[in-house]
C-alpha positions in Angstrom: -24.5 -88.0 -46.9 -22.8 -85.6 -44.4 -26.3 -84.2 -42.4 -26.2 -80.9 -41.4 -28.6 -79.0 -39.0 -29.0 -75.7 -41.5 -29.5 -75.8 -45.0 -29.3 -72.1 -46.9 -29.7 -71.6 -50.0 -28.1 -68.8 -51.4 -24.8 -67.1 -50.8 -26.0 -63.6 -50.8 -26.0 -60.9 -47.8 -28.7 -62.8 -46.3 -27.3 -65.8 -46.2 -24.0 -65.1 -45.1 -24.9 -63.4 -42.2 -27.6 -65.7 -41.5 -24.9 -68.6 -41.7 -22.9 -66.6 -39.7 -24.6 -66.5 -36.5 -25.8 -70.0 -36.8 -22.5 -71.1 -36.6 -21.1 -68.9 -34.1 -23.8 -70.8 -31.8 -22.3 -74.1 -32.5 -24.6 -75.4 -35.6 -23.1 -77.1 -38.7 -24.3 -75.2 -42.0 -24.0 -75.5 -45.0 -24.5 -72.9 -48.4 -25.6 -74.1 -51.8 -24.5 -71.1 -54.6 -25.1 -71.7 -57.9 -22.8 -69.0 -59.3 -18.9 -69.4 -59.4 -18.4 -67.3 -56.3 -20.8 -65.6 -53.1 -22.0 -62.2 -52.7 -21.7 -61.1 -56.2 -24.7 -58.8 -56.3 -23.8 -57.7 -52.9 -20.4 -56.1 -54.9 -22.5 -54.0 -56.7 -24.3 -52.5 -54.2 -24.0 -48.4 -54.2 -22.2 -48.8 -57.1 -19.6 -50.6 -55.6 -19.3 -48.9 -52.7 -21.6 -50.5 -51.0 -24.3 -48.4 -49.3 -24.7 -50.5 -46.5 -27.5 -49.0 -44.3 -28.8 -45.5 -43.5 -28.9 -43.4 -40.3 -31.9 -42.9 -38.0 -34.1 -44.6 -35.9 -35.9 -47.6 -36.8 -39.4 -46.1 -36.5 -37.7 -44.0 -39.7 -36.9 -47.0 -41.4 -40.4 -48.5 -41.2 -41.9 -45.9 -43.7 -39.3 -46.5 -46.5 -40.7 -50.2 -47.4 -44.0 -49.3 -49.3 -46.8 -50.8 -47.8 -44.7 -53.3 -46.0 -42.7 -51.6 -43.1 -44.8 -53.4 -40.1 -43.4 -56.8 -41.4 -39.7 -55.7 -41.6 -40.3 -54.4 -38.1 -39.3 -57.4 -35.8 -35.8 -58.1 -37.9 -35.5 -54.3 -37.7 -35.8 -54.2 -34.0 -33.4 -57.5 -33.7 -30.9 -56.2 -35.4 -30.8 -52.6 -36.4 -28.3 -50.2 -38.4 -26.7 -49.3 -35.2 -25.4 -53.0 -34.6 -25.0 -53.8 -38.2 -22.8 -50.9 -38.4 -21.2 -52.1 -34.9 -20.7 -55.4 -36.2 -18.6 -54.4 -39.0 -16.6 -52.0 -36.9 -15.7 -55.0 -34.8 -14.1 -56.4 -37.6 -12.1 -53.2 -38.5 -14.6 -51.6 -41.1 -15.1 -47.8 -40.4 -18.0 -46.1 -41.8 -18.6 -42.7 -43.5 -22.1 -41.1 -43.2 -22.7 -39.0 -46.3 -25.3 -35.6 -45.9 -28.6 -37.8 -47.4 -28.0 -40.3 -44.6 -26.5 -42.8 -46.9 -23.6 -45.2 -44.7 -20.7 -46.5 -46.7 -17.4 -47.9 -45.9 -14.9 -45.3 -45.1 -12.6 -47.5 -48.1 -15.6 -46.8 -50.8 -15.3 -50.7 -51.5 -17.9 -53.6 -51.6 -15.3 -56.0 -51.5 -13.8 -55.1 -47.9 -17.5 -55.6 -46.7 -17.6 -58.8 -48.6 -14.5 -59.9 -47.7 -15.5 -59.3 -43.6 -18.1 -62.1 -44.5 -16.6 -64.4 -46.3 -13.1 -64.4 -43.8 -15.0 -65.0 -40.7 -17.4 -67.6 -42.4 -14.0 -69.7 -43.1 -12.8 -69.3 -39.5 -16.1 -70.7 -38.4 -16.3 -73.4 -40.1 -19.6 -73.0 -42.9 -19.3 -75.2 -45.4 -19.8 -73.2 -49.2 -20.4 -74.9 -52.3 -20.4 -72.8 -55.3 -21.3 -73.9 -58.6 -24.0 -76.0 -57.0 -27.6 -75.4 -58.3 -30.7 -76.4 -56.2 -32.9 -78.4 -57.9 -35.7 -79.7 -55.2 -36.5 -79.2 -51.8 -38.4 -82.0 -50.1 -39.2 -82.7 -46.3 -39.9 -85.9 -44.5 -39.9 -87.1 -41.0 -35.9 -86.9 -41.2 -36.3 -83.4 -42.2 -35.7 -81.4 -45.3 -33.5 -83.3 -48.5 -32.2 -80.5 -50.7 -31.2 -81.6 -53.7 -28.7 -80.3 -56.3 -27.2 -80.9 -59.6 -24.3 -82.3 -57.7 -25.7 -84.4 -54.8 -28.5 -84.4 -52.1 -28.1 -82.8 -48.6 -30.2 -83.8 -45.5 -30.9 -81.3 -42.5 -33.0 -80.4 -39.9 -33.6 -76.6 -41.4 -33.7 -75.1 -44.5 -33.1 -70.9 -45.0 -34.3 -69.7 -48.8 -31.9 -66.5 -49.3 -31.9 -66.9 -53.4 -32.4 -63.5 -53.7 -34.9 -61.5 -56.4 -34.9 -61.8 -60.5 -32.8 -58.6 -61.1 -29.2 -58.7 -62.2 -29.7 -62.1 -63.1 -25.9 -62.1 -64.0 -25.2 -62.2 -60.3 -27.4 -65.3 -59.9 -30.8 -63.6 -58.8 -32.6 -65.2 -61.7 -35.9 -66.6 -59.3 -35.0 -69.6 -58.8 -36.1 -69.1 -55.1 -39.8 -68.5 -56.3 -39.8 -71.9 -57.9 -39.0 -73.7 -55.1 -41.1 -71.9 -52.4 -43.9 -72.4 -54.6 -43.2 -76.3 -54.8 -43.5 -76.2 -51.3 -46.7 -74.6 -51.0 -46.2 -71.0 -51.1 -47.9 -68.6 -53.0 -45.9 -66.2 -55.0 -47.0 -62.4 -55.4 -46.1 -61.3 -58.9 -42.5 -60.3 -59.1 -41.3 -57.1 -61.0 -38.6 -54.5 -61.1 -38.1 -51.7 -58.1 -35.6 -49.4 -57.9 -36.2 -48.8 -61.5 -35.6 -46.0 -63.9 -39.0 -45.4 -66.0 -39.1 -45.5 -69.7 -41.3 -43.4 -72.0 -42.2 -43.8 -75.7 -41.5 -40.9 -77.2 -40.0 -39.2 -74.8 -39.7 -35.1 -75.3 -37.1 -34.2 -73.2 -34.1 -36.7 -74.0 -31.8 -33.6 -75.0 -32.1 -32.7 -71.9 -30.7 -35.9 -70.0 -29.3 -35.0 -67.3 -30.7 -32.4 -65.8 -32.4 -32.5 -62.1 -35.7 -31.2 -60.3 -35.5 -31.6 -56.5 -39.0 -31.7 -54.5 -40.7 -32.6 -57.9 -44.5 -33.8 -57.2 -45.5 -37.2 -58.6 -48.8 -39.0 -59.1 -49.1 -42.0 -60.3 -52.6 -43.1 -62.0 -54.1 -46.1 -63.4 -57.2 -46.1 -65.5 -57.8 -42.6 -64.7 -57.8 -43.1 -61.1 -54.8 -41.9 -58.9 -52.8 -44.9 -57.2 -49.9 -43.1 -55.7 -48.4 -39.8 -54.8 -45.0 -38.7 -53.4 -42.3 -36.1 -53.8 -39.1 -35.9 -54.4 -36.0 -35.5 -56.5 -36.1 -36.6 -60.4 -33.2 -36.9 -63.0 -33.7 -36.6 -66.5 -32.2 -39.2 -68.6 -32.1 -40.1 -72.8 -35.5 -42.5 -72.4 -37.3 -41.2 -69.5 -36.9 -40.6 -66.1 -34.7 -41.3 -62.5 -33.7 -40.0 -59.8 -34.1 -41.1 -56.3 -38.4 -39.9 -56.0 -38.6 -42.0 -59.7 -36.5 -45.0 -58.2 -38.4 -45.6 -55.1 -41.7 -44.9 -57.0 -41.0 -47.7 -59.2 -42.4 -50.5 -57.3 -45.8 -49.0 -58.0 -45.8 -48.5 -61.2 -47.2 -51.1 -63.6 -46.8 -51.1 -68.0 -49.4 -48.6 -68.9 -49.7 -46.5 -66.1 -49.7 -42.6 -66.4 -47.3 -40.6 -64.6 -48.2 -36.9 -63.9 -45.5 -34.3 -63.0 -45.0 -30.6 -61.1 -41.6 -29.2 -62.2 -42.6 -26.7 -59.6 -43.3 -28.5 -56.7 -43.9 -25.5 -54.2 -47.2 -25.1 -55.9 -49.9 -27.4 -55.8 -52.6 -27.9 -58.6 -55.3 -25.7 -57.6 -53.1 -22.7 -55.5 -50.7 -23.3 -58.3 -53.2 -22.6 -61.2 -54.5 -19.3 -59.6 -50.8 -18.2 -58.6 -49.3 -18.8 -61.7 -52.1 -17.4 -64.0 -52.1 -14.0 -61.7 -48.1 -14.2 -62.0 -48.1 -14.5 -65.9 -51.3 -11.9 -66.0 -49.0 -9.5 -64.4 -45.9 -9.6 -66.4 -46.4 -6.8 -68.5 -43.6 -6.8 -71.2 -41.6 -9.3 -69.8 -41.2 -12.3 -72.1 -42.9 -15.7 -70.5 -39.5 -17.3 -70.7 -38.2 -14.5 -68.3 -40.8 -15.5 -66.0 -40.7 -19.1 -66.4 -36.7 -18.7 -65.2 -37.4 -16.6 -62.3 -39.2 -19.5 -61.2 -35.9 -21.3 -60.5 -36.6 -23.6 -64.2 -33.5 -24.0 -66.0 -33.3 -22.1 -68.7 -32.9 -24.8 -71.4 -36.0 -26.7 -70.0 -38.3 -23.4 -70.0 -37.4 -22.8 -73.4 -38.0 -27.0 -74.2 -41.6 -26.4 -72.8 -42.6 -23.6 -74.3 -41.8 -25.1 -77.6 -44.0 -28.0 -76.6 -46.8 -25.7 -75.3 -46.4 -24.2 -79.2 -45.5 -20.6 -77.4 -43.0 -18.5 -79.0 -40.0 -17.7 -76.7 -40.1 -13.8 -77.7 -43.8 -13.5 -76.7 -44.6 -10.9 -73.5 -47.1 -11.6 -71.1 -48.8 -8.6 -72.3 -49.6 -10.8 -75.8 -50.2 -13.8 -73.7 -53.3 -15.6 -74.9 -55.5 -17.0 -72.0 -55.6 -20.8 -73.6 -51.8 -20.4 -74.3 -51.7 -19.7 -70.8 -53.4 -22.4 -69.5 -51.8 -25.2 -71.6 -48.4 -23.8 -70.3 -49.8 -23.8 -66.3 -51.0 -27.4 -66.9 -47.7 -28.7 -68.2 -45.8 -27.2 -65.6 -48.2 -28.4 -62.8 -49.4 -31.8 -64.3 -47.1 -33.0 -67.2 -48.6 -36.2 -68.5 -46.3 -39.1 -69.2 -48.7 -41.8 -70.6 -48.0 -45.7 -71.3 -45.1 -46.2 -68.9 -42.9 -48.8 -68.5 -40.2 -49.9 -66.4 -36.2 -50.8 -66.6 -36.1 -54.5 -67.3 -34.5 -56.9 -64.9 -31.2 -56.0 -65.8 -31.2 -52.5 -64.7 -33.6 -52.6 -61.9 -31.7 -52.2 -58.8 -33.9 -55.1 -56.4 -37.1 -57.2 -57.2 -40.8 -56.2 -56.0 -43.0 -59.1 -55.1 -41.8 -62.9 -54.4 -42.9 -65.0 -51.5 -46.3 -63.9 -49.8 -45.1 -62.2 -46.4 -48.9 -63.0 -45.5 -47.4 -67.0 -45.4 -44.1 -65.7 -43.2 -43.9 -65.3 -39.5 -43.0 -61.7 -38.9 -41.1 -62.2 -35.6 -39.2 -65.3 -36.9 -39.0 -65.7 -40.8 -40.2 -69.3 -40.4 -42.9 -70.4 -43.3 -46.3 -70.7 -42.1 -46.4 -73.2 -44.4 -44.0 -75.2 -44.3 -42.4 -75.4 -40.6 -38.7 -75.5 -40.3 -38.3 -73.7 -43.6 -37.3 -70.0 -43.6 -37.1 -67.2 -46.1 -34.9 -64.4 -45.5 -34.0 -61.3 -47.9 -35.2 -60.6 -51.3 -37.0 -63.8 -51.9 -39.7 -62.0 -49.6 -42.4 -59.6 -51.3 -40.5 -56.4 -49.8 -38.3 -54.4 -51.3 -36.8 -50.9 -49.8 -36.3 -47.6 -50.9 -32.7 -46.3 -52.2 -30.3 -45.5 -49.3 -29.2 -48.5 -47.6 -32.7 -49.6 -46.8 -32.8 -53.5 -48.6 -28.9 -54.5 -47.5 -30.3 -53.3 -44.0 -33.3 -55.9 -44.5 -31.3 -59.0 -46.0 -28.9 -58.7 -42.9 -31.7 -58.1 -40.3 -34.0 -60.8 -41.8 -30.8 -63.3 -41.6 -30.0 -62.8 -38.5 -33.5 -62.9 -37.0 -33.8 -66.3 -38.9 -30.8 -67.7 -37.4 -31.8 -66.4 -34.0 -35.3 -68.4 -34.4 -33.7 -71.5 -35.2 -31.7 -71.4 -32.1 -34.6 -70.4 -29.9 -36.0 -73.4 -31.0 -32.9 -75.7 -31.0 -32.2 -74.7 -27.4 -35.6 -74.7 -25.8 
């Protein structure tokens, strides 16, 4: 049995970057990967184009991790988006910035990012064992004994970088939760995040592909508002997607109700008053005409009138108060009850995981088991669309490596 300084469980972006920094500082490192190849999920990032990170100061990043931005701050400050870009620049990768702030490799290929990581790992002497799932981790005075389906390995430190449970075909099947729980960690119930919303008997399925910029989304549970946001949504054949929906999905639980305003410039109170006056003074103009003048797509206008049971040829002068109020309610607060989310094969990341209350945010070391580190998506932290999850993976990986190095040299 050959001992290693550090055993990393999982060969995703967090584990790969962690291994690189440890090896650079002279540590012997073993990566144990259950799949045939490392970095399989990285290859899917940004639809295969690898949305590596986002522009902007780190203070802006902190608002893109739900309620957990404060936890990730130390990792992002230690290894920022600028430092991540610089790392790959130094290895010959150049990037382009999209108008929305997303950063992609100039080649548009995730494979180029993975190749830089694996090529550097090969030169540093990091050992990668693929097709070797981990079955157990045990701690003793001698260190950590990591048992796999093939062998057992001893090391002073273990880094858990197994990812979440979404896209299981890439190896993310929740193994890390089982290992962490057996070591005494609390697991926050995992669920899909960055996932589309599935709506039973969805009334707008024939409008699939239609988008609405800056829509207002309100989430209700047992008639109590849970969360509210504003952003772009996309109609699909099964329900809703788009950046606002994907980012919002971390808060959604099965059975919740989503209420959407399709006219974002208006809030419920002033919007109702404004639309009432708008339709009341329309005279001989058709209700449909006034709807489209509010920048509502014509096909959507026809559909919403159908749902409201209002004839398309009806004029504002003929518009009954009851029908008008029904239409305004549909426009400003359309209710989609009994929601569900796309499953683990559709969700881009996982919400939930190892409780961050049990992880030191300035080191990524476990408060429960000294010498154990948790990084990347195995943690109960998930970011918005736009490169925030990959940045978190790389940053937590580097911070864990730096923390191990600091302990070892002191």
